[in-house]
N, C-alpha and C positions, 0 to 999 in steps of 0.2 A: 563504108560501105555495107550494106546486108552481106553476112554471107548465104549464097545457097542452100537450102533444106537439100539431106543429103537424099538421095532417091534411089530403096532398097526394090529388087526382086526375090518374091519366092516364090521355090519352084518345090510345090508338094503336093500330091493329090489327094493329102488328110484334107480334105476341106476347113474340118473343124479347128484344127489345128492351126492352117495357115490362117484363119480368120481370129484366132487370138493371139496369135504370134504380130499380126496387121496394130488387134487394138497395144499389144503394149509397145511397139515399137511407134509407134506414131507420137503416144506419151512422152519418150524418148527424144521425142525432136524431128523425126527418118519424114518422110516421104516414102508409102509401099504399096507393092503391087506384089500381083500373084498370077502363078502360072502354074498350071496341073497335069502338065506334062514338059516330057522336055520338047519336041518340037515347038509349042507353043516357047516357052522360055527363049527359045532361038530365036525365034520368030520380035520377038518381045524386044529381045535385047540390040537386034540388027536395027528394028526399027526406030529406039531408044536406049542406048544403052546405062543402066545404072549405074551409080557410083558403085554398089555391092550386090554381089547375088549369093542368096544361102538356098541352095543347091541341096535334098533330097540326093540320094545314090539309089533309093526303089521307087521307080516311077515308070508308068505306065511306058507300052514302047520304046523307045531306047531308056538309057538306064541313064542313070546322073555321071556314070564318068565316060558315054562316050557324051553327053553332052559334053561336060569341060574338054574332052577332046577337042570338040569341033569349036567350042568356045575358044581354044587358046591357038586357032590358026590365025584369027584376026582380031582379037581383046584381047588386052591386059589387066583387065577389072578384076576388082579382087574378088575372091569365093571361098565361101565359107561352105564345108560337106556334113553336114547332116548322115549319120551311121549309125546301124544297131550297132547295142550295146556290147561290146568284150571284143567286138571282132577288129582285131589288129590289123589284120591284111586289108581290111577296108580301108581301114586308116591310111595305112602305110603309102595302100594305091592312092590314094587322094593327093599326098603332100608329093607323090614322084610324079604324080600325072601336072602338076599345077596349082591347088590348093592351096589357099594359102592358111587355113585351119581349118578342123572339124568340132565335133561336138558329137555325142555319142545318145542315140536315145535311148529310154525316156531324158530330158535334160527341163532344170531351170529354166524359161523364160528369160531371170534377170540374168541370166549366167550370159545365152546368146546373146542379149542389150549389150551386157558387155564385153563378149567377145569384137560383135561385130564396132563397136567404139574403136577399142584397141587395134583394130585391122586396119579400121581407118582412117587413123591416127598414123599408122606404120604408112599409110600411103599417101596423104598427103601431107606435105612437109610443113611444120610450123616455124622450125627455126631455120639457121643458117649452118648445116653443116656442111662439109666437102662435098663437094658434087662428085668429087670422084675419086676413088682408094687407086692407088699403082703400087704397084709389088714386078717389077720388071716390064716386061714386055705385055702383064696383067694391068688394063686396067677395068675396074666395075665402074659403070656410072652409074651412081645411085638414083640422078634424077629419073633418067630413062630406064632405071631397073633391065639392064640390060649388061650382059661381059662380052670383054673384046681381049682376042689377043693378036697382037700385032698387023690390029684394024678390021682383023676378022672376029666376027659375034662368034658365041658358042653360044649357043641354046640350050639355058638353065630352066628351070620349070619356079617359079614364084618363093616356092620351100629352100630350094636349093642357095638361090641367090640370097636371101636372109641368112642362110647358116654363115654361107662364103662371106658376108658384109662383116658379121661378127667377129670371125676368125680375122681378116684380113686389118680389121678395123682395131683387132690386142695382135697382132704377127709379135712371136714370139712367147708370149701369153695361154699357158696351158687354160686352157676351158673343160672343166668336167662336163661328163653325157647329159647331167641337172641342169647345170647351169646355159651351157650350149641351149637346152631345150625349152627353158626359161628365156633367154635372149631373142632366139630365133623364130620362137613357136607358139610363145608367150602362153605358155602352161605348165606345169609342173610333171617334171617327169616321172612314169608312173611304175609300177612292177611289170617287168615283159616288156615293154616298152622299148624296139629297136627303130624307134621312125629317124633318129639321128644315126646312127649306122649305117641307115640304108641310105638315106638322102647322100650322107657322105662317102660311102662307095658307088653309088649312082653320081656323081661329080667327080671325083677322082676319074672316072671311066673318059667322060667327056674331055675332063684338061688332057689328058695321055692323047684320047684319038684326036685333038685338036696339036698334039705335036707339042704340049708345055708338059712339065715335070707334075701328072699327077697324086706323085707323094709329096708335094711342098704341105699336105695336109698330112702330119706324122700323126698314128696315132700311138700314145703312151700307153698301155694295158695298167689298168686301175688308177687310171689317172684322167684320161679326157684327149684332150685332141689339142692341136699346136699349127699354127702355119709359122711355117718355117720355110723361108725362100733360101736356105744355105742347104736346103736337101736337094741329093743330085737325082736327076734323069732318072730310073729305072731304066 
């Protein structure tokens, strides 16, 4: 059976850059469309959802963060955000808002192609892993990408789910910030990068608000994080 060609949508008002990316990504085997503003992107997604969205932050009209916010109301498709180089606040904002990955401008187009491949590989299961990870009343449905506590869904962003998934499947193992960044965010840890810390802080609050022990994710100063179901509720 022939696999369908993955469809990508690039959302960027820089037509020259978008055109170059279309050429490169099509050579990599993708079908690629372009939207030059946020409203057009949302319309295209609603008409025919792509397999992955490449979304610039700086757009005319509504910006990339607002596009992502509206998108997440109805769709769970993978999103790679393009951000200004060195602006860590934008990158963290994108991740906690539901982006799957980000890449700062200017960038090597082949790096973007590699990121697209990796995000799609994570999104489309190719093997037969356990469909759920369970810890007490907590159930992470890996197929549907949802977290449940006593059958009630806890809304986590895509990045938060990936971090929790890595911690749960390595329960009791201490993961350094660098290792967790590579496993969950698929990139090396950069200097002054606090993305993992921010994601875990947000996730702990959501778990605590849902009545679960948010400190089941323990931090060990100088070592990293560990998922510990023996941790007492705060």
